[in-house]
C-alpha positions in Angstrom: 68.9 197.5 -240.6 65.4 195.6 -240.5 62.5 197.8 -240.6 59.1 196.2 -239.4 56.2 196.9 -241.5 52.9 196.2 -239.9 50.7 193.7 -241.9 47.8 195.0 -243.7 44.3 194.5 -242.6 43.9 191.7 -245.7 46.8 190.1 -244.2 45.5 190.2 -240.6 42.2 189.0 -241.8 43.8 186.0 -243.8 45.9 184.9 -240.7 42.8 185.0 -238.5 40.7 182.9 -240.9 43.8 180.4 -241.0 43.7 180.5 -237.1 40.2 179.5 -236.8 40.6 176.7 -239.4 43.6 175.4 -237.2 41.5 175.8 -234.1 38.7 173.9 -235.6 41.1 171.0 -236.8 42.6 170.9 -233.3 39.2 170.7 -231.8 38.4 167.9 -234.3 41.6 166.3 -233.5 41.1 166.5 -229.9 37.7 165.1 -230.0 38.9 162.3 -232.1 41.8 161.6 -229.6 39.3 161.6 -226.9 37.0 159.0 -228.6 40.1 157.1 -229.1 41.3 157.4 -225.8 37.7 156.4 -224.3 37.7 153.6 -226.7 41.3 152.4 -226.0 40.6 152.8 -222.2 37.4 150.9 -222.5 39.3 148.2 -224.2 42.1 148.3 -221.7 39.6 148.0 -219.0 37.8 145.2 -220.7 41.3 143.3 -221.2 42.4 144.0 -217.7 38.6 142.6 -216.5 39.1 139.6 -218.9 42.7 139.2 -217.8 41.6 139.2 -214.0 38.3 137.0 -214.6 40.4 134.5 -216.6 42.3 133.3 -213.5 39.4 134.3 -211.3 36.9 132.2 -213.6 39.5 129.3 -213.6 39.8 129.5 -209.5 35.8 129.5 -209.4 35.4 126.7 -212.2 37.8 124.7 -210.1 36.2 125.3 -206.8 33.0 124.4 -208.5 34.0 121.4 -209.8 35.9 120.5 -206.7 32.7 121.2 -204.6 30.8 119.0 -207.2 33.5 116.1 -206.6 33.1 116.5 -203.0 29.6 116.6 -203.0 29.7 113.5 -205.5 32.1 112.0 -203.0 29.8 112.5 -200.1 27.0 111.1 -202.0 29.0 107.9 -203.1 29.9 107.5 -199.3 26.6 107.9 -198.3 25.1 105.5 -200.8 27.8 103.0 -199.9 27.0 103.5 -196.2 23.1 103.1 -197.2 23.9 99.8 -198.7 25.9 98.5 -195.7 23.1 99.6 -193.8 20.9 97.7 -196.0 22.9 94.9 -195.9 23.2 95.0 -192.2 19.4 95.3 -191.8 18.8 92.4 -194.3 21.2 90.3 -192.1 19.4 91.4 -189.0 15.8 90.6 -190.6 17.4 87.2 -191.5 18.5 86.6 -188.0 15.2 87.9 -186.6 13.3 85.4 -188.8 15.7 82.6 -187.9 15.0 83.2 -184.2 11.3 83.6 -184.8 11.3 80.1 -186.7 13.4 78.7 -183.8 11.0 80.1 -181.2 8.1 78.9 -183.2 9.6 75.4 -183.3 10.1 75.5 -179.5 6.5 76.7 -178.7 4.5 73.9 -177.4 1.3 73.2 -179.3 -1.4 71.3 -177.1 -2.9 70.1 -180.5 0.3 68.1 -181.3 0.0 66.2 -177.7 -3.6 65.2 -178.4 -2.8 64.3 -182.1 0.2 62.1 -180.6 -2.3 60.4 -178.2 -4.8 59.9 -180.9 -2.3 58.2 -183.3 -1.5 55.7 -180.5 -5.1 55.0 -180.1 -5.2 54.4 -183.7 -2.3 51.9 -183.6 0.0 54.3 -185.7 2.9 53.8 -183.4 5.6 55.3 -185.4 3.8 58.4 -186.1 2.8 58.8 -182.5 6.6 58.2 -181.6 7.6 60.9 -184.1 5.1 63.4 -182.6 6.0 62.7 -179.0 9.5 63.2 -180.0 9.1 66.4 -181.4 7.0 67.7 -178.5 10.0 67.0 -176.2 12.0 69.4 -178.2 9.4 72.2 -177.4 9.0 74.2 -174.3 6.0 71.8 -173.1 4.6 72.0 -169.5 6.7 70.3 -167.1 3.5 68.6 -165.7 3.1 66.8 -169.0 6.8 65.2 -169.0 5.6 61.9 -167.4 2.8 61.6 -169.6 5.1 62.0 -172.7 7.5 59.8 -171.3 4.6 57.3 -170.7 3.1 57.8 -174.2 6.6 57.1 -175.9 7.1 53.9 -173.7 3.5 52.4 -174.6 4.2 52.9 -178.2 7.4 50.8 -178.1 5.8 48.3 -175.9 3.2 48.0 -178.5 5.8 47.5 -181.2 7.3 44.8 -179.0 10.6 47.1 -178.6 10.8 46.2 -175.0 14.3 47.5 -174.4 13.2 50.9 -175.7 10.1 50.9 -173.8 11.9 50.4 -170.6 13.9 53.6 -171.2 11.0 55.6 -171.1 9.0 53.9 -168.1 12.2 53.8 -165.8 12.6 57.5 -165.5 8.9 57.8 -164.5 9.5 55.3 -161.7 12.7 57.2 -160.6 11.7 60.8 -160.8 8.0 60.9 -160.6 6.8 59.3 -157.6 4.2 62.0 -156.9 2.4 61.4 -160.3 -0.6 59.4 -161.4 1.7 57.5 -163.8 4.2 56.3 -161.2 2.2 53.1 -160.4 1.3 52.5 -164.0 4.9 52.6 -165.1 5.6 49.9 -162.4 3.0 47.7 -163.8 4.5 48.2 -167.5 8.0 47.5 -166.0 6.7 44.4 -164.4 5.3 43.0 -167.8 8.3 43.6 -169.6 10.5 42.0 -167.1 8.2 39.0 -167.0 8.1 38.8 -170.8 12.1 39.1 -170.8 12.1 36.2 -168.3 13.1 38.6 -165.3 10.6 37.1 -163.1 12.4 38.0 -159.8 12.8 41.7 -161.2 9.3 41.7 -162.3 8.2 40.6 -158.8 10.3 43.1 -157.1 8.9 46.2 -159.2 5.5 45.2 -158.9 5.8 44.7 -155.2 7.1 48.1 -154.8 4.3 49.4 -156.2 1.8 47.3 -154.3 3.6 48.7 -151.0 2.1 52.1 -151.9 -1.1 50.7 -150.9 -3.1 51.5 -154.1 -6.6 51.2 -154.8 -9.2 50.5 -157.4 -8.4 49.2 -161.0 -4.5 49.6 -160.5 -4.6 47.5 -157.4 -6.4 44.6 -159.4 -3.8 45.2 -162.3 -0.8 44.8 -160.1 -2.1 41.9 -158.2 -2.9 39.9 -161.3 0.6 40.8 -162.9 1.9 39.3 -159.5 -0.1 36.2 -159.9 0.7 35.9 -163.5 4.5 36.4 -162.8 4.0 33.5 -160.2 2.6 31.3 -162.6 -0.6 31.5 -161.1 -4.3 32.3 -162.6 -5.2 35.9 -162.6 -8.4 36.7 -160.5 -11.0 37.0 -163.2 -13.3 38.9 -160.5 -10.5 41.5 -160.5 
């Protein structure tokens, strides 16, 4: 039979001191655990954050570079469109310049007309012909057409190119009856036909002009041309 004997005061005091030491050690272990737990928790959180941010970072990075690529593509497309626009603008400017040149070439210059007449008076017939022909390519006043034709015919007459001269005097006779050059063109054609031996035709064209009952100097010229064509002496008084 077991008989319990209560511990002595000394044994109780020793047991109490040992419990205090154990409690202290337990408290230290708990603190150490909590520190470890906190550190471990932070590491786990950090790892999780890194683990989360890793793919997220890759996604953001991919989206960022995709955005850069998109912007670059847009910039490239805009640059190409700008280049095309510049090329189109250059072509348009070239067309405008060409049209301006064409319009400038078509613009009638009164000085050209005066120069063509001056060249004829200076016996520079080929130069006068070239300038009159250039004037014909312009938008010259319609009222000058018979004058230009007469100038060309007169130049060729002076060069003794009578067939060419006729091609300019004949349209005046045909189309410009109401102008002052109409009677003079008859006189020029009368001289050409006479020089060409076509006396009947010369007399016919001269009489056609006389039938219009001209007066003054042109009447004297036509009358004397008729007399010359007929083999008569011209009227010196005329």
